[in-house]
C-alpha positions in Angstrom: -93.1 32.4 33.0 -90.0 30.4 34.0 -90.1 26.9 35.4 -86.9 25.4 36.7 -86.4 21.7 37.0 -83.8 21.2 39.7 -83.0 17.5 39.2 -81.1 15.5 41.7 -78.6 13.0 40.3 -79.8 9.4 39.8 -78.0 6.1 39.5 -76.0 6.2 36.3 -76.8 3.8 33.5 -74.3 2.4 31.1 -74.1 3.6 27.5 -75.9 0.6 26.1 -79.1 1.8 27.7 -79.1 4.8 25.5 -80.9 2.7 22.9 -83.6 1.5 25.2 -87.0 3.0 24.3 -88.3 5.8 26.5 -91.3 3.7 27.5 -89.1 0.9 28.8 -87.0 3.3 30.8 -90.0 4.9 32.4 -91.5 1.5 33.3 -88.2 0.5 34.9 -88.0 3.7 36.9 -91.6 3.4 38.0 -91.4 -0.3 39.0 -88.1 -0.3 40.7 -88.4 3.2 42.2 -84.6 3.7 41.9 -84.8 7.3 40.7 -85.6 10.3 42.9 -88.4 12.6 41.8 -87.4 16.0 40.5 -87.9 19.1 42.5 -90.1 21.5 40.5 -89.5 25.2 41.2 -91.3 28.0 39.3 -91.2 31.7 38.9 -93.8 34.1 37.3 -93.4 37.6 35.9 -95.3 39.5 33.3 -95.8 42.9 31.7 -99.3 42.9 30.1 -100.5 46.2 28.9 -103.9 45.1 27.5 -104.9 42.6 30.2 -105.3 39.8 27.6 -102.5 37.5 28.8 -103.2 34.8 31.3 -101.2 32.0 33.0 -101.9 28.7 34.6 -99.9 27.1 37.4 -101.0 23.9 39.1 -98.6 21.9 41.2 -99.0 18.4 42.6 -102.0 17.5 40.4 -103.1 13.8 40.7 -104.6 11.5 38.1 -105.9 8.1 39.2 -105.6 4.9 37.2 -106.4 1.2 37.9 -103.1 0.3 39.7 -102.2 3.6 41.3 -101.9 7.3 40.4 -99.5 9.9 39.0 -98.6 13.3 40.4 -97.7 16.0 37.9 -97.5 19.8 37.5 -99.1 21.9 34.9 -98.0 25.3 33.5 -99.8 27.3 30.8 -99.6 30.6 28.9 -102.6 32.0 27.0 -102.0 35.2 25.0 -105.4 36.6 24.0 -106.3 38.9 21.2 -109.6 40.7 20.4 -110.3 40.6 24.1 -109.4 38.3 27.0 -112.4 36.0 27.0 -110.8 33.2 25.0 -107.6 33.2 27.1 -109.7 33.1 30.3 -111.9 30.3 29.0 -108.9 28.3 28.0 -107.2 28.8 31.3 -110.3 27.5 33.1 -111.3 24.7 30.8 -108.4 23.3 28.8 -106.7 21.1 31.5 -110.1 19.7 32.5 -110.8 18.8 28.9 -107.4 17.2 28.4 -107.7 15.0 31.5 -111.3 14.0 30.5 -109.9 12.7 27.2 -107.4 10.4 28.9 -108.8 6.8 28.5 -109.0 4.3 31.4 -105.4 3.3 32.0 -103.6 0.8 34.2 -100.1 2.3 34.6 -98.0 5.4 34.5 -96.5 4.2 31.2 -100.0 4.1 29.6 -100.8 7.5 31.0 -97.7 9.0 29.3 -98.5 7.2 26.1 -102.1 8.5 26.1 -101.2 12.1 27.0 -100.3 13.5 23.6 -103.6 12.3 22.0 -105.5 13.6 25.0 -103.9 17.0 24.6 -105.0 17.2 21.0 -108.6 16.2 21.9 -108.6 18.7 24.8 -107.5 21.6 22.6 -110.2 20.8 20.0 -113.0 20.5 22.6 -112.0 23.7 24.3 -112.1 25.5 20.9 -115.5 24.0 20.0 -117.0 24.9 23.4 -115.7 28.5 23.3 -116.9 29.0 19.7 -120.4 28.0 20.8 -120.4 31.1 23.0 -120.3 33.2 19.8 -117.5 35.5 20.9 -114.8 36.7 18.5 -111.9 36.6 20.9 -109.0 34.2 20.3 -105.9 33.1 22.1 -102.6 31.3 21.8 -102.3 28.3 24.2 -99.2 26.6 25.4 -99.8 23.9 28.0 -96.9 22.0 29.6 -97.3 18.9 31.8 -94.3 17.9 33.9 -94.5 14.3 35.2 -91.3 13.5 37.0 -88.7 13.3 34.3 -91.1 13.6 31.3 -92.3 16.9 29.9 -95.2 17.0 27.4 -95.8 20.3 25.6 -98.8 21.2 23.4 -99.2 24.6 21.7 -101.1 26.6 19.2 -100.0 30.1 18.2 -96.7 31.7 19.0 -96.3 31.4 22.8 -93.1 29.3 23.0 -91.8 26.7 25.4 -88.0 26.4 25.5 -85.8 24.0 27.4 -82.4 25.2 28.6 -80.8 21.8 29.5 -78.2 21.7 32.3 -75.7 20.4 29.8 -75.9 23.7 27.9 -78.2 22.6 25.1 -81.1 24.9 24.2 -84.1 23.4 22.5 -87.5 24.7 21.3 -90.2 22.4 22.5 -93.0 24.2 20.5 -93.5 25.4 17.0 -94.5 29.0 16.1 -97.8 29.1 14.0 -97.1 32.5 12.4 -97.6 32.7 8.7 -94.6 35.0 8.4 -92.2 32.3 9.6 -94.0 29.0 9.0 -93.9 27.9 5.4 -95.7 24.6 6.1 -98.7 26.4 7.6 -98.8 28.9 4.7 -98.9 25.9 2.3 -101.6 24.1 4.4 -104.0 27.1 4.4 -103.5 28.0 0.7 -104.0 24.4 -0.4 -107.3 24.5 1.6 -108.4 27.6 -0.4 -107.4 30.3 2.0 -105.6 33.5 1.0 -102.3 34.4 2.8 -101.0 37.9 2.1 -100.2 41.2 3.7 -102.6 44.1 4.2 -102.9 46.1 1.0 -103.2 49.9 0.9 -104.5 52.1 -1.8 -102.1 52.0 -4.7 -101.1 48.4 -4.1 -98.6 48.9 -1.3 -98.4 46.0 1.2 -97.7 46.4 4.9 -97.5 44.4 8.1 -97.0 40.6 8.6 -98.6 37.9 6.5 -102.2 37.2 7.4 -104.9 34.8 6.5 -108.0 36.2 4.8 -110.9 36.4 5.7 -110.2 37.7 9.2 -106.7 39.0 8.8 -105.2 36.8 11.6 -101.4 36.4 11.5 -101.6 33.1 13.4 -102.5 29.8 11.6 -103.6 28.0 14.8 -105.4 29.2 17.9 -108.3 28.7 20.2 -111.4 30.7 19.4 -111.4 33.2 16.6 -114.8 32.2 15.3 -114.8 35.0 12.8 -111.7 34.0 10.8 -113.1 30.9 9.1 -112.1 27.2 9.0 -108.5 27.7 8.0 -107.4 28.6 11.5 -107.4 25.4 13.5 -107.0 24.5 17.2 -104.9 21.3 16.6 -101.7 21.7 18.7 -98.1 20.8 18.0 -97.3 18.2 20.6 -93.8 17.2 21.8 -92.9 14.8 24.6 -89.4 14.5 25.9 -87.5 13.0 28.8 -85.4 15.5 30.8 -81.7 14.8 31.2 -80.6 13.3 34.5 -79.2 16.7 35.6 -82.3 18.6 34.8 -82.8 21.9 33.1 -85.0 25.0 32.9 -88.2 25.5 31.0 -89.1 29.0 29.7 -92.7 29.4 28.7 -93.7 32.9 27.4 -95.8 34.8 24.9 -94.4 36.5 21.8 -93.7 39.7 23.9 -90.5 37.9 25.1 -89.6 36.1 21.9 -90.0 39.1 19.7 -87.3 40.8 21.8 -85.0 37.9 22.6 -83.9 34.8 20.7 -84.2 31.5 22.6 -80.4 31.5 23.1 -80.3 35.0 24.6 -83.4 34.2 26.8 -81.8 31.1 28.2 -78.3 32.5 28.8 -79.5 35.8 30.3 -81.0 34.1 33.4 -78.6 31.2 34.0 -77.5 30.8 37.6 -80.6 32.7 38.9 -83.4 31.2 40.9 -86.6 30.5 39.1 -88.3 33.6 40.5 -85.4 35.9 39.7 -85.0 34.4 36.3 -88.6 35.2 35.4 -88.2 38.8 36.4 -84.9 39.1 34.5 -86.5 37.8 31.3 -89.3 40.4 31.5 -86.9 43.1 32.3 -84.6 42.2 29.3 -87.6 41.9 26.9 -89.1 45.2 28.0 -85.9 47.3 27.8 -84.2 45.5 24.9 
């Protein structure tokens, strides 16, 4: 999935404002209404052999608060395993659970401040509700909320969100929860009593990626996976950023893309293309790489 933020130029601020807290800048923009809203364009392309991957696209969502409302867009990628039921459930319930966790607020500034905590609560509730179904399916979940110039990303698993900023900078907005690459997650699980190792064959040979036992899952965080024990948690990594004035492009994709392309190659291979063409280009590059 590719989402392009085509941002129109706003009134320039002097260099001294670079040290002003984000909340103060957002409040100033909201109250004075001097900045134009971004234009959100999106493209979608996929190559899913198993039918376990699902996406979420919701434009122009509205959330009411005491003194007004906010309009935002939501994008999500859910890469299921052991069946598609966890991915489908998360697609249908996660956003609702996040919004239900937002407390009563009085301003857009308070909404943005409350959003990271609401995302954590929403992920946990979605996991609890799905596990009550007794199904063994699991899924990664990467949820992105775009509210004007502010992007908030929450993710479990290894479906990444990457920002290709218009100034040329390329930034990962999510963290991979793979045991193979994430030493902090290996340490967390082992300190809690879990075992992290490769699959052992007769004779002692080890094959494949690092996995958590019992269960043998190679991800340390996910939604679902009721059969793998308490070491695999649904608590997401959350990051909130303000887009540069000139905008940028968000690339949200499952590991099928990132196993084939680095974030730098993914960003550079589709620069200059429309959002729709960029999404197709990324899938093509990943499939034939």
